[in-house]
PDB file of N, CA, C and O in Angstrom:
ATOM      1  N   MET A   1       0.858  -1.146   0.063  1.00  0.00           N
ATOM      2  CA  MET A   1      -0.088   0.075  -0.030  1.00  0.00           C
ATOM      3  C   MET A   1       0.825   1.290   0.012  1.00  0.00           C
ATOM      4  O   MET A   1       1.696   1.396   0.875  1.00  0.00           O
ATOM      5  N   PRO A   2       0.621   2.197  -0.920  1.00  0.00           N
ATOM      6  CA  PRO A   2       1.446   3.442  -0.977  1.00  0.00           C
ATOM      7  C   PRO A   2       1.331   4.176   0.391  1.00  0.00           C
ATOM      8  O   PRO A   2       0.339   4.038   1.107  1.00  0.00           O
ATOM      9  N   GLN A   3       2.331   4.916   0.702  1.00  0.00           N
ATOM     10  CA  GLN A   3       2.409   5.628   1.883  1.00  0.00           C
ATOM     11  C   GLN A   3       3.121   6.986   1.692  1.00  0.00           C
ATOM     12  O   GLN A   3       4.119   7.095   0.980  1.00  0.00           O
ATOM     13  N   LEU A   4       2.580   7.981   2.339  1.00  0.00           N
ATOM     14  CA  LEU A   4       3.250   9.364   2.097  1.00  0.00           C
ATOM     15  C   LEU A   4       4.535   9.297   3.008  1.00  0.00           C
ATOM     16  O   LEU A   4       4.606   8.817   4.139  1.00  0.00           O
ATOM     17  N   GLN A   5       5.480   9.854   2.303  1.00  0.00           N
ATOM     18  CA  GLN A   5       6.784   9.825   3.072  1.00  0.00           C
ATOM     19  C   GLN A   5       6.737  10.584   4.349  1.00  0.00           C
ATOM     20  O   GLN A   5       7.419  10.180   5.291  1.00  0.00           O
ATOM     21  N   GLU A   6       5.990  11.654   4.473  1.00  0.00           N
ATOM     22  CA  GLU A   6       5.907  12.401   5.567  1.00  0.00           C
ATOM     23  C   GLU A   6       5.288  11.573   6.754  1.00  0.00           C
ATOM     24  O   GLU A   6       5.667  11.734   7.914  1.00  0.00           O
ATOM     25  N   ASP A   7       4.335  10.698   6.399  1.00  0.00           N
ATOM     26  CA  ASP A   7       3.819   9.812   7.459  1.00  0.00           C
ATOM     27  C   ASP A   7       4.650   8.784   7.834  1.00  0.00           C
ATOM     28  O   ASP A   7       4.648   8.474   9.026  1.00  0.00           O
ATOM     29  N   LEU A   8       5.434   8.127   6.989  1.00  0.00           N
ATOM     30  CA  LEU A   8       6.567   7.274   7.120  1.00  0.00           C
ATOM     31  C   LEU A   8       7.629   7.921   8.233  1.00  0.00           C
ATOM     32  O   LEU A   8       7.947   7.353   9.278  1.00  0.00           O
ATOM     33  N   THR A   9       8.040   9.031   7.860  1.00  0.00           N
ATOM     34  CA  THR A   9       9.014   9.811   8.764  1.00  0.00           C
ATOM     35  C   THR A   9       8.410   9.926  10.161  1.00  0.00           C
ATOM     36  O   THR A   9       9.106   9.607  11.125  1.00  0.00           O
ATOM     37  N   LEU A  10       7.172  10.358  10.332  1.00  0.00           N
ATOM     38  CA  LEU A  10       6.700  10.564  11.463  1.00  0.00           C
ATOM     39  C   LEU A  10       6.369   9.319  12.339  1.00  0.00           C
ATOM     40  O   LEU A  10       6.464   9.336  13.566  1.00  0.00           O
ATOM     41  N   SER A  11       5.958   8.198  11.586  1.00  0.00           N
ATOM     42  CA  SER A  11       5.932   6.854  12.199  1.00  0.00           C
ATOM     43  C   SER A  11       7.294   6.237  12.717  1.00  0.00           C
ATOM     44  O   SER A  11       7.360   5.555  13.739  1.00  0.00           O
ATOM     45  N   ILE A  12       8.405   6.553  11.889  1.00  0.00           N
ATOM     46  CA  ILE A  12       9.661   6.017  12.469  1.00  0.00           C
ATOM     47  C   ILE A  12      10.044   6.878  13.583  1.00  0.00           C
ATOM     48  O   ILE A  12      10.554   6.358  14.575  1.00  0.00           O
ATOM     49  N   TRP A  13       9.838   8.251  13.524  1.00  0.00           N
ATOM     50  CA  TRP A  13      10.229   9.194  14.602  1.00  0.00           C
ATOM     51  C   TRP A  13       9.569   8.717  15.934  1.00  0.00           C
ATOM     52  O   TRP A  13      10.230   8.533  16.957  1.00  0.00           O
ATOM     53  N   THR A  14       8.139   8.519  15.848  1.00  0.00           N
ATOM     54  CA  THR A  14       7.379   8.108  16.950  1.00  0.00           C
ATOM     55  C   THR A  14       7.941   6.780  17.562  1.00  0.00           C
ATOM     56  O   THR A  14       8.094   6.673  18.779  1.00  0.00           O
ATOM     57  N   SER A  15       8.231   5.813  16.727  1.00  0.00           N
ATOM     58  CA  SER A  15       8.821   4.504  17.301  1.00  0.00           C
ATOM     59  C   SER A  15       9.984   4.720  17.998  1.00  0.00           C
ATOM     60  O   SER A  15      10.085   4.225  19.120  1.00  0.00           O
ATOM     61  N   ILE A  16      10.972   5.438  17.487  1.00  0.00           N
ATOM     62  CA  ILE A  16      12.238   5.717  18.182  1.00  0.00           C
ATOM     63  C   ILE A  16      11.998   6.362  19.419  1.00  0.00           C
ATOM     64  O   ILE A  16      12.600   5.961  20.415  1.00  0.00           O
ATOM     65  N   ASP A  17      11.133   7.390  19.501  1.00  0.00           N
ATOM     66  CA  ASP A  17      10.855   8.176  20.594  1.00  0.00           C
ATOM     67  C   ASP A  17      10.268   7.433  21.723  1.00  0.00           C
ATOM     68  O   ASP A  17      10.609   7.647  22.886  1.00  0.00           O
ATOM     69  N   GLN A  18       9.350   6.524  21.368  1.00  0.00           N
ATOM     70  CA  GLN A  18       8.735   5.709  22.329  1.00  0.00           C
ATOM     71  C   GLN A  18       9.696   4.668  22.867  1.00  0.00           C
ATOM     72  O   GLN A  18       9.684   4.412  24.071  1.00  0.00           O
ATOM     73  N   PHE A  19      10.612   3.995  21.956  1.00  0.00           N
ATOM     74  CA  PHE A  19      11.521   2.993  22.397  1.00  0.00           C
ATOM     75  C   PHE A  19      12.566   3.593  23.267  1.00  0.00           C
ATOM     76  O   PHE A  19      12.914   2.976  24.273  1.00  0.00           O
ATOM     77  N   CYS A  20      13.136   4.828  22.949  1.00  0.00           N
ATOM     78  CA  CYS A  20      14.174   5.387  23.739  1.00  0.00           C
ATOM     79  C   CYS A  20      13.628   6.217  24.851  1.00  0.00           C
ATOM     80  O   CYS A  20      13.839   7.429  24.827  1.00  0.00           O
ATOM     81  N   LYS A  21      12.954   5.686  25.813  1.00  0.00           N
ATOM     82  CA  LYS A  21      12.464   6.413  27.019  1.00  0.00           C
ATOM     83  C   LYS A  21      13.439   7.406  27.842  1.00  0.00           C
ATOM     84  O   LYS A  21      14.525   7.056  28.306  1.00  0.00           O
ATOM     85  N   GLY A  22      12.947   8.545  27.938  1.00  0.00           N
ATOM     86  CA  GLY A  22      13.809   9.568  28.568  1.00  0.00           C
ATOM     87  C   GLY A  22      14.766  10.264  27.633  1.00  0.00           C
ATOM     88  O   GLY A  22      15.620  11.034  28.075  1.00  0.00           O
ATOM     89  N   ASN A  23      14.639  10.011  26.370  1.00  0.00           N
ATOM     90  CA  ASN A  23      15.658  10.661  25.466  1.00  0.00           C
ATOM     91  C   ASN A  23      15.486  12.174  25.575  1.00  0.00           C
ATOM     92  O   ASN A  23      14.521  12.729  26.101  1.00  0.00           O
ATOM     93  N   ARG A  24      16.533  12.770  25.018  1.00  0.00           N
ATOM     94  CA  ARG A  24      16.772  14.226  25.134  1.00  0.00           C
ATOM     95  C   ARG A  24      16.369  14.907  23.743  1.00  0.00           C
ATOM     96  O   ARG A  24      16.415  16.124  23.566  1.00  0.00           O
ATOM     97  N   GLY A  25      15.979  14.007  22.806  1.00  0.00           N
ATOM     98  CA  GLY A  25      15.522  14.419  21.527  1.00  0.00           C
ATOM     99  C   GLY A  25      15.747  13.311  20.540  1.00  0.00           C
ATOM    100  O   GLY A  25      16.600  12.448  20.745  1.00  0.00           O
ATOM    101  N   VAL A  26      14.989  13.328  19.471  1.00  0.00           N
ATOM    102  CA  VAL A  26      15.068  12.433  18.348  1.00  0.00           C
ATOM    103  C   VAL A  26      15.164  13.149  17.068  1.00  0.00           C
ATOM    104  O   VAL A  26      14.452  14.129  16.850  1.00  0.00           O
ATOM    105  N   ALA A  27      15.966  12.729  16.258  1.00  0.00           N
ATOM    106  CA  ALA A  27      16.123  13.157  14.815  1.00  0.00           C
ATOM    107  C   ALA A  27      15.754  12.078  13.890  1.00  0.00           C
ATOM    108  O   ALA A  27      16.285  10.971  13.980  1.00  0.00           O
ATOM    109  N   CYS A  28      14.840  12.360  12.977  1.00  0.00           N
ATOM    110  CA  CYS A  28      14.559  11.205  11.849  1.00  0.00           C
ATOM    111  C   CYS A  28      14.666  11.909  10.661  1.00  0.00           C
ATOM    112  O   CYS A  28      14.097  12.995  10.549  1.00  0.00           O
ATOM    113  N   VAL A  29      15.415  11.365   9.629  1.00  0.00           N
ATOM    114  CA  VAL A  29      15.530  11.990   8.265  1.00  0.00           C
ATOM    115  C   VAL A  29      15.262  10.718   7.479  1.00  0.00           C
ATOM    116  O   VAL A  29      15.834   9.660   7.739  1.00  0.00           O
ATOM    117  N   VAL A  30      14.369  10.862   6.507  1.00  0.00           N
ATOM    118  CA  VAL A  30      14.095   9.741   5.489  1.00  0.00           C
ATOM    119  C   VAL A  30      14.421  10.308   4.142  1.00  0.00           C
ATOM    120  O   VAL A  30      13.964  11.418   3.868  1.00  0.00           O
ATOM    121  N   THR A  31      15.164   9.667   3.266  1.00  0.00           N
ATOM    122  CA  THR A  31      15.447   9.941   1.992  1.00  0.00           C
ATOM    123  C   THR A  31      14.881   8.862   1.108  1.00  0.00           C
ATOM    124  O   THR A  31      15.192   7.689   1.313  1.00  0.00           O
ATOM    125  N   ALA A  32      14.092   9.192   0.164  1.00  0.00           N
ATOM    126  CA  ALA A  32      13.475   8.207  -0.775  1.00  0.00           C
ATOM    127  C   ALA A  32      13.309   8.625  -2.135  1.00  0.00           C
ATOM    128  O   ALA A  32      13.233   9.822  -2.411  1.00  0.00           O
ATOM    129  N   ALA A  33      13.244   7.696  -3.037  1.00  0.00           N
ATOM    130  CA  ALA A  33      13.198   7.809  -4.485  1.00  0.00           C
ATOM    131  C   ALA A  33      11.506   7.959  -4.707  1.00  0.00           C
ATOM    132  O   ALA A  33      10.745   7.227  -4.074  1.00  0.00           O
ATOM    133  N   HIS A  34      11.069   8.838  -5.538  1.00  0.00           N
ATOM    134  CA  HIS A  34       9.731   8.798  -5.673  1.00  0.00           C
ATOM    135  C   HIS A  34       9.351   8.762  -7.330  1.00  0.00           C
ATOM    136  O   HIS A  34       9.681   9.606  -8.163  1.00  0.00           O
ATOM    137  N   PHE A  35       8.613   7.617  -7.537  1.00  0.00           N
ATOM    138  CA  PHE A  35       8.363   7.372  -8.930  1.00  0.00           C
ATOM    139  C   PHE A  35       7.638   8.556  -9.638  1.00  0.00           C
ATOM    140  O   PHE A  35       7.960   8.866 -10.785  1.00  0.00           O
ATOM    141  N   CYS A  36       6.662   9.219  -8.961  1.00  0.00           N
ATOM    142  CA  CYS A  36       5.992  10.312  -9.580  1.00  0.00           C
ATOM    143  C   CYS A  36       7.019  11.461  -9.857  1.00  0.00           C
ATOM    144  O   CYS A  36       7.017  12.029 -10.948  1.00  0.00           O
ATOM    145  N   LEU A  37       7.818  11.769  -8.950  1.00  0.00           N
ATOM    146  CA  LEU A  37       8.899  12.877  -9.279  1.00  0.00           C
ATOM    147  C   LEU A  37       9.768  12.418 -10.419  1.00  0.00           C
ATOM    148  O   LEU A  37      10.002  13.227 -11.316  1.00  0.00           O
ATOM    149  N   CYS A  38      10.264  11.221 -10.476  1.00  0.00           N
ATOM    150  CA  CYS A  38      11.267  10.770 -11.370  1.00  0.00           C
ATOM    151  C   CYS A  38      10.646  10.693 -12.798  1.00  0.00           C
ATOM    152  O   CYS A  38      11.282  11.039 -13.794  1.00  0.00           O
ATOM    153  N   SER A  39       9.461  10.256 -12.841  1.00  0.00           N
ATOM    154  CA  SER A  39       8.839  10.083 -14.258  1.00  0.00           C
ATOM    155  C   SER A  39       8.080  11.236 -14.766  1.00  0.00           C
ATOM    156  O   SER A  39       8.094  11.465 -15.975  1.00  0.00           O
ATOM    157  N   ARG A  40       7.353  12.057 -13.874  1.00  0.00           N
ATOM    158  CA  ARG A  40       6.571  13.055 -14.391  1.00  0.00           C
ATOM    159  C   ARG A  40       7.099  14.411 -13.914  1.00  0.00           C
ATOM    160  O   ARG A  40       7.344  15.280 -14.751  1.00  0.00           O
ATOM    161  N   GLY A  41       7.290  14.635 -12.572  1.00  0.00           N
ATOM    162  CA  GLY A  41       7.652  15.854 -11.993  1.00  0.00           C
ATOM    163  C   GLY A  41       8.943  16.541 -12.443  1.00  0.00           C
ATOM    164  O   GLY A  41       8.936  17.247 -13.451  1.00  0.00           O
ATOM    165  N   VAL A  42       9.956  16.366 -11.781  1.00  0.00           N
ATOM    166  CA  VAL A  42      11.337  16.821 -12.222  1.00  0.00           C
ATOM    167  C   VAL A  42      11.914  16.057 -13.405  1.00  0.00           C
ATOM    168  O   VAL A  42      12.852  16.516 -14.057  1.00  0.00           O
ATOM    169  N   ASN A  43      11.286  14.772 -13.701  1.00  0.00           N
ATOM    170  CA  ASN A  43      11.805  13.982 -14.727  1.00  0.00           C
ATOM    171  C   ASN A  43      13.285  13.718 -14.748  1.00  0.00           C
ATOM    172  O   ASN A  43      13.983  13.922 -15.741  1.00  0.00           O
ATOM    173  N   HIS A  44      13.701  13.283 -13.671  1.00  0.00           N
ATOM    174  CA  HIS A  44      15.193  12.939 -13.571  1.00  0.00           C
ATOM    175  C   HIS A  44      15.440  11.682 -12.998  1.00  0.00           C
ATOM    176  O   HIS A  44      14.949  11.483 -11.887  1.00  0.00           O
ATOM    177  N   HIS A  45      16.147  10.728 -13.564  1.00  0.00           N
ATOM    178  CA  HIS A  45      16.449   9.527 -13.020  1.00  0.00           C
ATOM    179  C   HIS A  45      17.219   9.623 -11.633  1.00  0.00           C
ATOM    180  O   HIS A  45      18.220  10.320 -11.472  1.00  0.00           O
ATOM    181  N   GLY A  46      16.626   8.833 -10.649  1.00  0.00           N
ATOM    182  CA  GLY A  46      17.439   8.719  -9.496  1.00  0.00           C
ATOM    183  C   GLY A  46      17.105   9.914  -8.482  1.00  0.00           C
ATOM    184  O   GLY A  46      17.770  10.073  -7.458  1.00  0.00           O
ATOM    185  N   CYS A  47      16.015  10.760  -8.837  1.00  0.00           N
ATOM    186  CA  CYS A  47      15.630  11.840  -7.800  1.00  0.00           C
ATOM    187  C   CYS A  47      15.148  11.273  -6.634  1.00  0.00           C
ATOM    188  O   CYS A  47      14.506  10.225  -6.570  1.00  0.00           O
ATOM    189  N   ARG A  48      15.541  12.142  -5.513  1.00  0.00           N
ATOM    190  CA  ARG A  48      15.276  11.828  -4.167  1.00  0.00           C
ATOM    191  C   ARG A  48      14.533  12.874  -3.515  1.00  0.00           C
ATOM    192  O   ARG A  48      14.589  13.977  -4.058  1.00  0.00           O
ATOM    193  N   THR A  49      13.729  12.742  -2.284  1.00  0.00           N
ATOM    194  CA  THR A  49      13.096  13.723  -1.551  1.00  0.00           C
ATOM    195  C   THR A  49      13.366  13.224  -0.142  1.00  0.00           C
ATOM    196  O   THR A  49      13.322  12.054   0.237  1.00  0.00           O
ATOM    197  N   ARG A  50      13.674  14.395   0.627  1.00  0.00           N
ATOM    198  CA  ARG A  50      14.068  14.148   2.001  1.00  0.00           C
ATOM    199  C   ARG A  50      13.025  14.948   2.964  1.00  0.00           C
ATOM    200  O   ARG A  50      12.669  16.115   2.805  1.00  0.00           O
ATOM    201  N   THR A  51      12.627  14.085   3.967  1.00  0.00           N
ATOM    202  CA  THR A  51      11.657  14.592   4.958  1.00  0.00           C
ATOM    203  C   THR A  51      12.300  14.369   6.283  1.00  0.00           C
ATOM    204  O   THR A  51      13.078  13.424   6.413  1.00  0.00           O
ATOM    205  N   SER A  52      12.005  15.256   7.386  1.00  0.00           N
ATOM    206  CA  SER A  52      12.527  14.977   8.648  1.00  0.00           C
ATOM    207  C   SER A  52      11.500  15.395   9.731  1.00  0.00           C
ATOM    208  O   SER A  52      10.514  16.103   9.526  1.00  0.00           O
ATOM    209  N   LYS A  53      11.893  14.827  10.969  1.00  0.00           N
ATOM    210  CA  LYS A  53      11.211  15.303  12.200  1.00  0.00           C
ATOM    211  C   LYS A  53      12.153  15.304  13.202  1.00  0.00           C
ATOM    212  O   LYS A  53      12.930  14.360  13.342  1.00  0.00           O
ATOM    213  N   LEU A  54      12.160  16.458  14.046  1.00  0.00           N
ATOM    214  CA  LEU A  54      13.180  16.592  14.963  1.00  0.00           C
ATOM    215  C   LEU A  54      12.364  17.026  16.287  1.00  0.00           C
ATOM    216  O   LEU A  54      11.270  17.587  16.234  1.00  0.00           O
ATOM    217  N   SER A  55      12.956  16.734  17.337  1.00  0.00           N
ATOM    218  CA  SER A  55      12.351  17.162  18.816  1.00  0.00           C
ATOM    219  C   SER A  55      13.457  17.540  19.772  1.00  0.00           C
ATOM    220  O   SER A  55      14.636  17.567  19.417  1.00  0.00           O
ATOM    221  N   GLY A  56      13.095  17.800  20.861  1.00  0.00           N
ATOM    222  CA  GLY A  56      14.073  18.038  21.967  1.00  0.00           C
ATOM    223  C   GLY A  56      15.291  18.866  21.645  1.00  0.00           C
ATOM    224  O   GLY A  56      15.177  19.949  21.070  1.00  0.00           O
ATOM    225  N   ASP A  57      16.563  18.324  22.043  1.00  0.00           N
ATOM    226  CA  ASP A  57      17.679  19.126  21.844  1.00  0.00           C
ATOM    227  C   ASP A  57      17.977  19.441  20.496  1.00  0.00           C
ATOM    228  O   ASP A  57      18.749  20.376  20.281  1.00  0.00           O
ATOM    229  N   PHE A  58      17.446  18.754  19.481  1.00  0.00           N
ATOM    230  CA  PHE A  58      17.631  19.008  18.020  1.00  0.00           C
ATOM    231  C   PHE A  58      17.020  20.327  17.651  1.00  0.00           C
ATOM    232  O   PHE A  58      17.394  20.963  16.665  1.00  0.00           O
ATOM    233  N   ILE A  59      16.086  20.717  18.454  1.00  0.00           N
ATOM    234  CA  ILE A  59      15.428  22.045  18.205  1.00  0.00           C
ATOM    235  C   ILE A  59      15.742  23.015  19.271  1.00  0.00           C
ATOM    236  O   ILE A  59      15.970  24.182  18.955  1.00  0.00           O
ATOM    237  N   GLU A  60      15.774  22.662  20.440  1.00  0.00           N
ATOM    238  CA  GLU A  60      16.046  23.559  21.634  1.00  0.00           C
ATOM    239  C   GLU A  60      17.428  23.998  22.047  1.00  0.00           C
ATOM    240  O   GLU A  60      17.572  24.958  22.804  1.00  0.00           O
ATOM    241  N   ARG A  61      18.437  23.322  21.570  1.00  0.00           N
ATOM    242  CA  ARG A  61      19.877  23.541  21.958  1.00  0.00           C
ATOM    243  C   ARG A  61      20.532  23.964  20.674  1.00  0.00           C
ATOM    244  O   ARG A  61      20.710  23.132  19.784  1.00  0.00           O
ATOM    245  N   PRO A  62      20.873  25.129  20.545  1.00  0.00           N
ATOM    246  CA  PRO A  62      21.501  25.711  19.232  1.00  0.00           C
ATOM    247  C   PRO A  62      22.625  24.923  18.724  1.00  0.00           C
ATOM    248  O   PRO A  62      22.782  24.690  17.525  1.00  0.00           O
ATOM    249  N   GLU A  63      23.536  24.447  19.811  1.00  0.00           N
ATOM    250  CA  GLU A  63      24.801  23.695  19.456  1.00  0.00           C
ATOM    251  C   GLU A  63      24.439  22.437  18.855  1.00  0.00           C
ATOM    252  O   GLU A  63      25.096  22.007  17.907  1.00  0.00           O
ATOM    253  N   THR A  64      23.424  21.792  19.334  1.00  0.00           N
ATOM    254  CA  THR A  64      22.778  20.410  18.934  1.00  0.00           C
ATOM    255  C   THR A  64      22.336  20.476  17.450  1.00  0.00           C
ATOM    256  O   THR A  64      22.701  19.700  16.567  1.00  0.00           O
ATOM    257  N   LYS A  65      21.435  21.598  17.309  1.00  0.00           N
ATOM    258  CA  LYS A  65      20.966  21.797  15.972  1.00  0.00           C
ATOM    259  C   LYS A  65      22.030  22.208  14.995  1.00  0.00           C
ATOM    260  O   LYS A  65      21.934  21.742  13.860  1.00  0.00           O
ATOM    261  N   GLN A  66      23.000  22.986  15.262  1.00  0.00           N
ATOM    262  CA  GLN A  66      24.148  23.254  14.509  1.00  0.00           C
ATOM    263  C   GLN A  66      24.872  22.165  14.020  1.00  0.00           C
ATOM    264  O   GLN A  66      25.157  22.067  12.827  1.00  0.00           O
ATOM    265  N   GLU A  67      25.227  21.235  14.972  1.00  0.00           N
ATOM    266  CA  GLU A  67      25.915  20.042  14.739  1.00  0.00           C
ATOM    267  C   GLU A  67      25.170  19.097  13.731  1.00  0.00           C
ATOM    268  O   GLU A  67      25.693  18.645  12.713  1.00  0.00           O
ATOM    269  N   PHE A  68      23.946  18.866  14.120  1.00  0.00           N
ATOM    270  CA  PHE A  68      22.943  18.072  13.275  1.00  0.00           C
ATOM    271  C   PHE A  68      22.974  18.671  11.932  1.00  0.00           C
ATOM    272  O   PHE A  68      23.282  17.921  11.006  1.00  0.00           O
ATOM    273  N   ASP A  69      22.683  20.001  11.657  1.00  0.00           N
ATOM    274  CA  ASP A  69      22.668  20.616  10.408  1.00  0.00           C
ATOM    275  C   ASP A  69      23.896  20.586   9.591  1.00  0.00           C
ATOM    276  O   ASP A  69      23.801  20.602   8.363  1.00  0.00           O
ATOM    277  N   SER A  70      25.073  20.542  10.196  1.00  0.00           N
ATOM    278  CA  SER A  70      26.318  20.368   9.660  1.00  0.00           C
ATOM    279  C   SER A  70      26.581  18.931   9.025  1.00  0.00           C
ATOM    280  O   SER A  70      27.114  18.694   7.941  1.00  0.00           O
ATOM    281  N   PHE A  71      26.089  18.046   9.940  1.00  0.00           N
ATOM    282  CA  PHE A  71      26.239  16.539   9.542  1.00  0.00           C
ATOM    283  C   PHE A  71      25.321  16.366   8.465  1.00  0.00           C
ATOM    284  O   PHE A  71      25.709  15.666   7.530  1.00  0.00           O
ATOM    285  N   MET A  72      24.210  16.852   8.411  1.00  0.00           N
ATOM    286  CA  MET A  72      23.173  16.780   7.299  1.00  0.00           C
ATOM    287  C   MET A  72      23.763  17.357   6.010  1.00  0.00           C
ATOM    288  O   MET A  72      23.612  16.705   4.977  1.00  0.00           O
ATOM    289  N   ALA A  73      24.392  18.467   5.978  1.00  0.00           N
ATOM    290  CA  ALA A  73      24.929  19.130   4.827  1.00  0.00           C
ATOM    291  C   ALA A  73      26.091  18.266   4.224  1.00  0.00           C
ATOM    292  O   ALA A  73      26.233  18.125   3.010  1.00  0.00           O
ATOM    293  N   THR A  74      26.900  17.707   5.150  1.00  0.00           N
ATOM    294  CA  THR A  74      27.784  16.884   4.669  1.00  0.00           C
ATOM    295  C   THR A  74      27.297  15.459   3.974  1.00  0.00           C
ATOM    296  O   THR A  74      27.817  14.872   3.025  1.00  0.00           O
ATOM    297  N   SER A  75      26.351  15.160   4.603  1.00  0.00           N
ATOM    298  CA  SER A  75      25.724  13.961   4.078  1.00  0.00           C
ATOM    299  C   SER A  75      25.136  13.961   2.786  1.00  0.00           C
ATOM    300  O   SER A  75      25.238  13.024   1.994  1.00  0.00           O
ATOM    301  N   ILE A  76      24.433  15.169   2.547  1.00  0.00           N
ATOM    302  CA  ILE A  76      23.772  15.462   1.415  1.00  0.00           C
ATOM    303  C   ILE A  76      24.846  15.773   0.199  1.00  0.00           C
ATOM    304  O   ILE A  76      24.682  15.342  -0.942  1.00  0.00           O
ATOM    305  N   LYS A  77      25.816  16.473   0.551  1.00  0.00           N
ATOM    306  CA  LYS A  77      26.824  16.707  -0.489  1.00  0.00           C
ATOM    307  C   LYS A  77      27.593  15.319  -1.001  1.00  0.00           C
ATOM    308  O   LYS A  77      28.193  15.304  -2.076  1.00  0.00           O
ATOM    309  N   SER A  78      27.528  14.318  -0.251  1.00  0.00           N
ATOM    310  CA  SER A  78      28.157  12.994  -0.548  1.00  0.00           C
ATOM    311  C   SER A  78      27.121  12.120  -1.233  1.00  0.00           C
ATOM    312  O   SER A  78      27.497  11.131  -1.863  1.00  0.00           O
ATOM    313  N   PHE A  79      25.893  12.422  -1.148  1.00  0.00           N
ATOM    314  CA  PHE A  79      24.667  11.656  -1.681  1.00  0.00           C
ATOM    315  C   PHE A  79      24.919  11.576  -3.160  1.00  0.00           C
ATOM    316  O   PHE A  79      25.235  12.621  -3.729  1.00  0.00           O
ATOM    317  N   PRO A  80      24.822  10.509  -3.823  1.00  0.00           N
ATOM    318  CA  PRO A  80      25.086  10.479  -5.251  1.00  0.00           C
ATOM    319  C   PRO A  80      23.877  11.029  -6.243  1.00  0.00           C
ATOM    320  O   PRO A  80      24.052  11.193  -7.450  1.00  0.00           O
ATOM    321  N   TYR A  81      22.764  11.260  -5.638  1.00  0.00           N
ATOM    322  CA  TYR A  81      21.640  11.734  -6.395  1.00  0.00           C
ATOM    323  C   TYR A  81      21.178  13.073  -6.164  1.00  0.00           C
ATOM    324  O   TYR A  81      21.562  13.587  -5.114  1.00  0.00           O
ATOM    325  N   PRO A  82      20.418  13.765  -6.936  1.00  0.00           N
ATOM    326  CA  PRO A  82      19.833  15.091  -6.623  1.00  0.00           C
ATOM    327  C   PRO A  82      18.767  14.775  -5.400  1.00  0.00           C
ATOM    328  O   PRO A  82      18.192  13.710  -5.177  1.00  0.00           O
ATOM    329  N   MET A  83      18.676  15.998  -4.687  1.00  0.00           N
ATOM    330  CA  MET A  83      17.803  15.789  -3.496  1.00  0.00           C
ATOM    331  C   MET A  83      16.729  17.057  -3.565  1.00  0.00           C
ATOM    332  O   MET A  83      17.063  18.209  -3.842  1.00  0.00           O
ATOM    333  N   HIS A  84      15.601  16.694  -3.311  1.00  0.00           N
ATOM    334  CA  HIS A  84      14.591  17.735  -3.254  1.00  0.00           C
ATOM    335  C   HIS A  84      13.858  17.574  -1.809  1.00  0.00           C
ATOM    336  O   HIS A  84      13.251  16.546  -1.507  1.00  0.00           O
ATOM    337  N   SER A  85      13.985  18.737  -0.921  1.00  0.00           N
ATOM    338  CA  SER A  85      13.544  18.658   0.399  1.00  0.00           C
ATOM    339  C   SER A  85      12.035  19.055   0.364  1.00  0.00           C
ATOM    340  O   SER A  85      11.695  20.108  -0.176  1.00  0.00           O
ATOM    341  N   SER A  86      11.124  18.208   0.942  1.00  0.00           N
ATOM    342  CA  SER A  86       9.821  18.593   1.048  1.00  0.00           C
ATOM    343  C   SER A  86       9.419  19.051   2.459  1.00  0.00           C
ATOM    344  O   SER A  86       8.288  19.499   2.651  1.00  0.00           O
ATOM    345  N   LEU A  87      10.243  18.957   3.367  1.00  0.00           N
ATOM    346  CA  LEU A  87       9.824  19.568   4.758  1.00  0.00           C
ATOM    347  C   LEU A  87      11.006  20.413   5.329  1.00  0.00           C
ATOM    348  O   LEU A  87      10.890  20.982   6.414  1.00  0.00           O
TER     349      LEU A  87
END
């Protein structure tokens, strides 16, 4: 059954948040290929979309957010396909 990437991201985030009781924050980033974008929208082979859900220290502590943003920027640069962020 098809699923919205945003819903999948939230579902994964919720599972991690519930499993890791007492955590100080959870960051979940999902990168996926979308047939509709690849064949119709941007019409580019291998196109990807990224969604994310952050909580706790990833939002409230500037140094944690900066470290996470830096990590994501490095990860995106090394990713072999174009990326389109929807969140």
